[in-house]
N, C-alpha and C positions, 0 to 999 in steps of 0.2 A: 519533467513536470509531473508525470504520473507517479514517480517515486516520491516526489515531494508531497503529493497529495495523500499517498498511502501512509507515509510515515507520520507517527503521532508526534506532536510537539513535545520537547524534552520535559516541560514542566508538568505534563499530564501523563501519569503512569498507567492509568486505566480509564475505561469508559465511565463517565459520571453516572451514578445511579439515579434513576427517576422514580420518585414516589408520588403516587396519585392519592390525594386526600380529598374525599368528597365533603368532609367537614369544612374545608377551605371554601368551597363553592356555596355551601349553605349560608355562609356569612356574607355572600355577595348577591343575594336575591335582588336587592334594589339596583345594583349595578347591572345585572343581567337584564332586568326589565327595562331600565332606562336606555341601555345601549341597543336593545332590540327595537324599541320604539324609534329611537333616532335613526337606526339603520333602515328600518322599513319606510319611514317618512321620506328620508333622503333618496331611497331607492325608487319611490314613486315619482319623484321629480325627474322629468325626462332629461337625460344627458348627465346627471350627477354621477351615478355609478357607485360601486362598492368602495373604491379608493377614498372618495370624498366622505363617505359614511364612516369608514374606519378612522380617518384623520379627525373628523368632527367629534366622534364619540370619544376618542382618546383625549382630545383637547378639553372636552367638557369634563371628563373624569379627572384630568389633572387640575383643571381650574377649581373644582369643588373639593379636591382632596385636602386633608389636613397635613399631608407630607408630600407636596408636589415635587420636592427635590429628589425623591426616590424613583420618580417616573423616568424611564429611560435606562434604568439599571436592572430591570427584570421584575418590577412590581407586578404581582398577579392581577391587581385591579386594572392596570393599564393593558395587560394582555387580554383580559376578559372583555374590556370595553371595546377594543379595536376588532377583535375576532368575532364577537357577537354581532356588532354592527355590520361587519363585512358580510357575514352569512345572512343576516336579516335583509340586507339590501338586494340580495339576489331574488328573493320572492317578491319584494316590493317593486322591483323593476318589471316584473311580469304583469303588474296591474295595468299600467297604461298601455302595454302592448296588446293585451287581450281585450280590454274594454274600449280603447280609443284608437288602436292601431298606431300608437306612437312608441318607438323604442325608448326604454328607460335607461339603457346602458349600451356599451359597445357589443356585448354578447347578444342582447335582445335585438340589436340592429342587424346582426348576422342572421338571427332567427327569422326576422320579418322578411329579409331577402329570400331566405329559403322557402318560406311559406308562399310568397308571391310567385316564385318559380313553379311551385306545385299547384298554382291556381287557387290558393286559399288566401282570402283577404281578411287580415286581422281587423277587428273593430267590433262595434256593438252587435252586428249580425253574425259574428262568428259562432256564438252560442246557439244560434238558430240554424244556420246553414251547415256547420260542422261541429256539432256538440261534442263529438267524441274527442276532438283534438284538445280543447282546454282541460277536460277532465283527465285525459292521459297525462298532461303536464302536472296536474295536481297529484296524480298517483305516483308519478316519477319522483316528485319532490318528497312525498311521504316515504317512499322506499329509499331514495338516494341519501337523504340526510342521516338515517340510522346507519347505513353502510359506511358513509364517510366517518361517522363517529367511531364505528368499530375499527376501521382501518387506522384511524389516528391513535386509538388507545392501544391496540394490539401491536402496532408497528412502531410505537414510540421509541423503543430501544434501537431500532434501525434508523429512524429519522434523526435521532439525537447525534448520531455519528457524524452528521454534517458539521457539527461544532468542532470536530477534530481536524478538519481541513485547515491548514495554516492560513492565516489572514492574508498574507501576501499572494498566495496562489488563488484564493477565493476572489480577492479584489482584482487580480489580473484577468480572471475569467469573466467577471461581471463587466469590467471596463471594455473588454473585447466585444462582448455581446451588445453592450450599449452603443458602441461605435458602429457595429455592423447594422443594428436596427435603425440608427439615425441615418446612415448612408443610404440604406435601401428605401427609406421613406420617400425621398425625392431623387435618388440616384445622383446625388451631388454632395459636395463637402460643406455646403452652408449649414444644414442641420447638425453636422458633426461639430462645427465650430460653435454653434449655439449651445450644444450639449456640453462641450468642454468649458465654455465660459460660465454656463449655469452651474456646473459642478464646482468650479473654482469659487464662484460666489457663495454657493452653499457651504463649502468648506470654511471660508472666511467667516460666514455668519455663525457657524458652530463655534469657532474660536472665540467670538465675542459674545457668546451665549444668546444669540438670536435664533429662535426656533424657526426653521424654514416651512413648517406645515401651513401656517396662515398664508404665506406667500404662494405656496403651491395651490391652495384653495382659491386664492384670488385670481391666479393665472388661468385656472380651469374654468371658474365661474364667470370671469369678466365678459367673455363673448356672449354667454347666455344672458347675462344681465343687460348688456347693451342692446341686444336684439329684442328682448322683451320690453325694455324701456321704450324703445322707438315704436314698437308695436302698440303699446298702451297709449302713447301720445297720439299716434295716428288714428286710433279708434276713438279718441276724445277730442279731436280737432286741435291738438297741440296744447290742451289745457292740463298742466301738471297737477291740478287739484284732484284729479281722479284717484291719485294715490292716497289722499286723505279722506275723500268722501266714500270710497269703497270700504266696507267694514273689514273684509279680509285683508286688504292691503294695509289699512290703518293698524290693525292688530299686529301684522307681521313687522311693520316699521317700528311700532312701539317695542316689540320684543327685541328687535335688532338693536335699538338704542339702549334698552335695558342691559342686554348682554355686553354691549361695548362699554357702558358706564360702570357696571357693577364691579369689575376688578379694580378700577381706579378708586371707587368709593371705598372698597374694602381696604386698600392700601392706606388711604387717608385716615380711616378709622383706626387702623392698627398703629399708625404713627401718633395719633392723638392719645391712644391708650398707654403708650410707652412711658411718657413723662409722668403719668399718674402712678404707674407701677414702680417707677424709679423713686418717686417721692415717698410712696408707702414703704419701700424697702429702707 
């Protein structure tokens, strides 16, 4: 196995050269800002996390792109969208932790447990009782992000060597880690079978050009949606009109409907334009 990993694939004679062009990123200012906003907002939502932020930002970038067929083949805009949102969600997840005492992601959930073990209660009084702690986090983010950028840029020739690992060896290692993680989750085979069936389903969806990202988002957010839906109904004596009478809820529902209907409307408009273009030709 180790010899297989060390050996370069026959079709690649040398390590690919990596060129960094800052002019490329200057033309993506809008994508950077949009992805950062999406990542931060999703990071603030408790339980969402960086994975959902990256998938959502990537899907939005692909939806609004003029060449969506190039996404998934190394389009720089797709990489910028997912990675920018992924990093922005980290700082966003700290907001509910420090202000409300609610973990915004799995990592902040671990942090809140560590804080409580040390006798520190996250929440509104944290800035009064332990003011040094939140500002220490702010300072660590300001220092840590440039360090991560430097490591990424200066070590890019080393990190890119991962692409030289044969696909078969890489897939075997990832599969083994997934099986081990699923088994240790409940110390049983049930999660392993769920993982295998989900993997086969995802493979079949790829074959018929069904992107699995929306399904992953639905599976992750379904529990949160159901829990908060019941909570809202209980707080309003079972009256569902609370979702329309509340300004925030009404705006969010309108945006959700708009996002769901916009792609279909665009497809219909493109089909209506085609006969006119054909007639003009």
